[in-house]
C-alpha positions as CSV (number, residue, x, y, z in Angstrom):
1,M,5.4,6.4,-0.3
2,V,8.1,4.9,-2.2
3,P,7.3,3.4,-5.3
4,E,7.6,-0.4,-5.3
5,E,10.0,-0.6,-8.3
6,E,12.8,1.3,-5.7
7,L,12.0,-0.7,-3.4
8,I,12.8,-4.3,-5.5
9,E,16.3,-2.6,-7.2
10,A,17.1,-1.6,-3.2
11,T,16.1,-5.3,-2.2
12,L,17.9,-6.7,-4.7
13,A,21.0,-4.8,-4.0
14,G,21.0,-5.8,-0.6
15,D,18.5,-3.6,1.1
16,K,16.6,-5.5,4.0
17,A,14.6,-2.7,4.8
18,A,13.6,-2.1,1.7
19,F,12.2,-5.5,1.4
20,G,10.9,-5.0,5.0
21,V,8.7,-2.0,3.7
22,L,7.3,-4.1,0.6
23,V,6.3,-6.9,3.3
24,D,4.2,-3.9,5.5
25,R,2.8,-2.7,1.8
26,F,1.0,-6.2,1.3
27,K,1.1,-8.1,3.9
28,D,-2.5,-7.2,5.0
29,R,-3.9,-7.3,1.9
30,L,-2.7,-11.0,0.9
31,Y,-3.6,-12.1,4.1
32,N,-6.8,-11.4,3.8
33,G,-6.7,-12.4,0.3
34,M,-5.5,-16.2,1.5
35,L,-7.6,-15.9,4.6
36,G,-10.9,-16.6,2.0
37,V,-8.6,-19.0,0.1
38,V,-7.8,-21.4,3.2
39,G,-10.6,-21.0,5.5
40,N,-7.7,-20.4,8.2
41,H,-6.4,-17.7,10.1
42,D,-3.4,-19.7,11.3
43,E,-3.0,-21.2,7.5
44,A,-3.2,-18.0,6.0
45,E,-0.3,-16.9,8.5
46,D,1.5,-19.9,7.1
47,V,0.9,-19.2,3.4
48,V,1.7,-15.2,3.8
49,Q,4.7,-16.1,5.8
50,D,6.1,-18.8,3.0
51,T,5.1,-16.8,0.2
52,F,7.5,-13.5,1.7
53,V,9.9,-15.8,2.2
54,Q,9.9,-17.4,-1.6
55,A,9.5,-14.1,-2.5
56,Y,12.6,-12.7,-1.1
57,L,14.4,-15.5,-2.3
58,K,12.9,-15.1,-5.9
59,L,12.9,-11.5,-6.2
60,H,15.5,-11.2,-9.0
61,T,12.7,-13.6,-11.4
62,F,10.2,-10.9,-11.1
63,Q,10.1,-9.6,-14.4
64,G,8.0,-6.6,-13.8
65,N,5.6,-7.6,-16.3
66,S,2.8,-7.5,-13.7
67,K,2.1,-5.7,-10.3
68,L,4.0,-7.2,-7.7
69,F,1.3,-7.7,-6.1
70,T,-0.2,-9.9,-8.5
71,W,3.3,-12.0,-8.8
72,L,2.8,-11.9,-4.8
73,Y,-0.9,-13.3,-4.4
74,R,0.2,-16.0,-7.7
75,I,3.0,-17.0,-5.2
76,A,0.6,-17.2,-2.4
77,F,-2.3,-19.3,-4.2
78,N,0.4,-21.8,-5.2
79,N,1.4,-22.4,-1.6
80,A,-2.2,-22.2,-0.6
81,L,-3.2,-25.0,-3.0
82,S,-0.2,-27.4,-2.4
83,R,-1.1,-26.8,1.7
84,G,-5.0,-27.5,1.1
85,R,-3.6,-30.7,-1.3
86,R,-1.6,-32.3,1.9
87,R,-4.5,-31.7,4.1
88,R,-7.7,-29.7,3.8
89,P,-9.6,-30.0,7.2
90,D,-13.7,-29.7,7.3
91,L,-15.1,-26.5,9.3
92,S,-17.9,-26.5,11.2
93,I,-20.2,-23.9,10.6
94,E,-18.6,-22.4,14.4
95,Q,-14.8,-22.2,12.6
96,S,-16.6,-20.4,9.4
97,K,-17.9,-17.9,11.9
98,D,-14.3,-17.2,13.7
99,V,-12.6,-17.4,10.4
100,A,-15.3,-14.6,8.5
101,G,-16.2,-13.5,11.4
102,N,-19.4,-12.4,13.0
103,E,-21.1,-9.7,10.6
104,P,-21.6,-6.4,12.3
105,E,-24.9,-5.8,14.0
106,D,-27.1,-3.5,12.9
107,T,-29.5,-1.7,15.8
108,S,-32.7,-1.3,13.8
109,E,-33.3,-4.6,12.8
110,S,-35.4,-6.6,14.8
111,P,-34.0,-10.2,16.7
112,D,-35.2,-12.3,14.1
113,E,-33.9,-10.4,11.1
114,G,-30.9,-10.6,12.8
115,L,-30.6,-14.4,13.3
116,L,-32.1,-14.8,9.7
117,R,-28.7,-12.9,8.3
118,E,-26.3,-15.3,10.3
119,E,-28.0,-17.9,9.2
120,R,-27.5,-16.6,5.7
121,V,-23.7,-16.1,6.8
122,A,-23.1,-19.6,7.8
123,L,-25.2,-20.9,5.1
124,V,-23.2,-19.3,2.2
125,H,-19.6,-19.9,4.2
126,R,-20.8,-23.5,4.0
127,A,-21.4,-23.4,0.3
128,M,-18.3,-22.1,-0.2
129,D,-16.4,-24.8,1.6
130,M,-18.3,-27.4,-0.6
131,L,-16.3,-25.6,-3.6
132,T,-13.4,-27.0,-4.9
133,E,-10.5,-25.1,-4.4
134,Q,-10.0,-23.5,-7.7
135,H,-13.9,-22.2,-7.8
136,R,-13.5,-20.8,-4.2
137,A,-10.6,-19.9,-4.9
138,I,-11.5,-17.5,-8.6
139,L,-14.5,-16.4,-6.1
140,V,-12.7,-15.2,-3.5
141,L,-10.5,-13.0,-5.9
142,R,-13.2,-11.6,-7.8
143,E,-15.7,-11.2,-5.6
144,M,-13.9,-10.7,-1.8
145,Q,-10.8,-9.3,-3.1
146,N,-12.3,-7.2,-6.6
147,V,-9.3,-8.4,-8.5
148,S,-9.3,-7.4,-12.1
149,Y,-9.6,-10.4,-15.0
150,E,-7.1,-9.1,-16.2
151,D,-5.0,-9.7,-13.0
152,I,-7.0,-12.9,-11.9
153,A,-5.8,-14.5,-15.8
154,Q,-2.1,-13.4,-14.5
155,I,-2.2,-14.5,-10.9
156,L,-3.6,-17.9,-12.2
157,D,-1.7,-18.1,-15.3
158,I,-4.7,-18.5,-17.6
159,N,-6.4,-17.0,-20.4
160,I,-9.2,-14.3,-19.6
161,G,-11.6,-16.3,-21.5
162,T,-10.8,-19.0,-19.2
163,V,-11.3,-16.6,-16.1
164,R,-14.7,-15.8,-17.6
165,S,-16.2,-18.9,-17.9
166,R,-14.6,-20.5,-14.1
167,I,-16.3,-17.3,-12.5
168,S,-19.7,-17.8,-14.4
169,R,-19.4,-21.7,-13.3
170,A,-18.1,-20.9,-9.7
171,R,-21.1,-18.6,-9.3
172,N,-23.8,-21.2,-10.9
173,Q,-21.9,-24.1,-8.3
174,L,-22.5,-22.0,-5.7
175,K,-26.2,-20.9,-6.3
176,Q,-26.7,-24.9,-6.8
177,H,-25.1,-25.6,-3.0
178,L,-27.0,-22.3,-1.5
179,E,-29.9,-24.0,-3.3
180,S,-29.7,-27.4,-1.8
181,L,-28.3,-26.4,1.6
182,Q,-31.8,-24.3,2.0
183,E,-33.9,-27.3,0.9
184,E,-32.1,-29.7,4.2
């Protein structure tokens, strides 16, 4: 596998195929992260596509102080936030299931257990939708993408202490939303 530094240099020298290799390397991971942020397949695809266009045009500004994926994720995250400010559709429970996919079925559990699990998953999706964009994004980065605190700080351009406090607040907010939804 060609190191990303070489691919960046080749792209800057005019080799479009080298950028294609970078796109192939990062597109799925970036898409999965954006799907968690925007909650819609089509929107996530658009964000990722816009991100790669911007990255290609601004690759000369990449300083190499972080991983390329971190830089790309920051561009994508900002694109997602910009799109979210323009329009934020509410997702129904069924649409949330379509976005996240159904949980894999375990044949060893009873039908009641499967239904309860599906209800819990739907409840978590509803609670996540109730979070602010800021809290939802930081939970997606940490809990779904398993991004390190340091990388989250770079992506969001905040210090590490702020990352820790936002994750804590986001978890507490999610817990409160889950509790209120369970009471309904």
